[in-house]
N, C-alpha and C positions, 0 to 999 in steps of 0.2 A: 337745617340746611335751607339757605335762602335761594329763591329763583333768581337768576341772573340774566339769562340770555333770552332776548326777545326774538320772536320768529325763529324759534330753535329748529323747526323743520328746514327752513331755508338755510340756516347757518350749517346745519348738518349736511345738506345737499352740497352747499359750496365748499366746505372744508373736506368733505369726502371726495369731491372732484379734485381739489388740490392734491389729496393723497394719491390720486390716479396720475397726476404729473410728477410729483415728487413726495414720496411716501413720508419721509422724515420731516419735511417741511411743514406739512399739515399738523403733525403731532407737535413740533417744536413751536409753531405759532400758537396753537391752543394752549400749550403748557405755559408759554410765556405770558399770554393773556391771564390765565388763571393765576399765576404766581404774583401778579400785580394787584389782585384783589384781596383786600384785607379780610374779608369774611371767608369762612370756611365752607365753601359751596359743596364740597364733597366729603365732609368730615366723617360721615358715617359709611363711606364707600371704599372699596379697595382702590378705586381710581384717584383717591385723595392725593396720592404721591405725585400726580401730575401737577398739583398746585405748589409743590415745593420748589424753591428757587434753584437749588442745586440740580434737581432733575430738569428744569427748564434749561439751565445752562448746558448740561450734558446733551440734551436733544438738539440744541442749536449747533453744537459741535458735530453731531452725527449728520445733521441737515447739510451743513457746509461740506462735509465729506461726501455725502451723496452727490451734491451738486458738482463737485470737482470730479468725482469718479465717473459721472455720467458722460463726460467728454472723451473718455478713454476708448480707443478703437475696438478692444476686445470685449466690451461689456455686452452681455446678452440682451436680446430684445425684451422690452418690458412686458410683452404679451406672452412670454415663456412662463411656464407654470411657477417656478419659484418667485419670480418678480411679480407676477400677477397676484400670487397669494400674499406677498408682502404688502403690496398696495391695498389689497382688499382688507387685510387685517388692520392697516393704519386707518383706513376709512371707517372701519367698524369701531376701532378704539375712540376716534374723535366723536363719532356719532353716539356711541355709548355714554361718553363723558358728557356731552352736551345735554342729552336726554336726562341723564341722572341728575345733573345740576338743576334741571327744570322739573324734577319730581315726575318724570314721565318714564315710560317702560324702557328700561335699559336695552333689552333685546331689540325693540323696535328701532331705537336709535342706531344700534349696531348694524342692523339689517339695511336701514336707509343709507348710512355712511358707507358700508361695504359696497352696495350697488352703485352708489354714485362714483365710488373709486374705480370700479370695474368699467363703467361706462366712460369715464374720463381717461382710463388707462388705454383703452382701444381708440378713442377719439384722438388723444394726443399722439399716440403711435402713428396713426395714419396721417395726421396733420404734419408731423415732423417729416415723415417719409415724403409727402407731397412737396414740402418746402424744399427738402434736399434735391428731389428729382426735378420738379417743375421750375422753381425759382433758382435752381443751381446754387443753393446755399451750402457752404461747408457744414459739416455736422456740428462743429463747435459753435457756429453762429446760430444755427436753428436751436441747438441745445441752450445757448444763452437767452435766446428769445423765450424759450420755455420756462427758464428760470425766472425771468422777469415776470412773465404772466402768473406763474405759480405763486411766487413770493408776494408780489404786489396785490394779487387778487385775494390771497390768504390773509394778508394784513388788513385789507379793507373789510373782508368778511368778519374777521375776528373782533374788529373794532366797532362794527355796526350793531 
């Protein structure tokens, strides 16, 4: 297993934060990046499936579905327990994967990514709420701004 990610602590914090904004986007972006690498970074790990092209494609579909579904009026708040747990798990997954690819302790990556996701979940929730109330933005507009922030920053983080 070759080491791939430079600054894997920062990459974990960044993609963990993206998971707080959009849980599936962080996972899809990382899986896409891994699937384009010829070397088997995760060949000895159960996380190796994230490097498979079909998995990356499926995660992109799920991420697009999440982005579309976020604009629906009856979607529960992201700080509700089910959503918070999903985002935390996504952050933990990207963190564990990045740390494993760097021959570092998997659980440390999972903890760091999960914590970043929790912090970004609350931060993005209150940011969106403030935009909706103070700037009088419609929910769909503030949601689209969040999508742009999450996807663009995730792509930059994954490529760095």
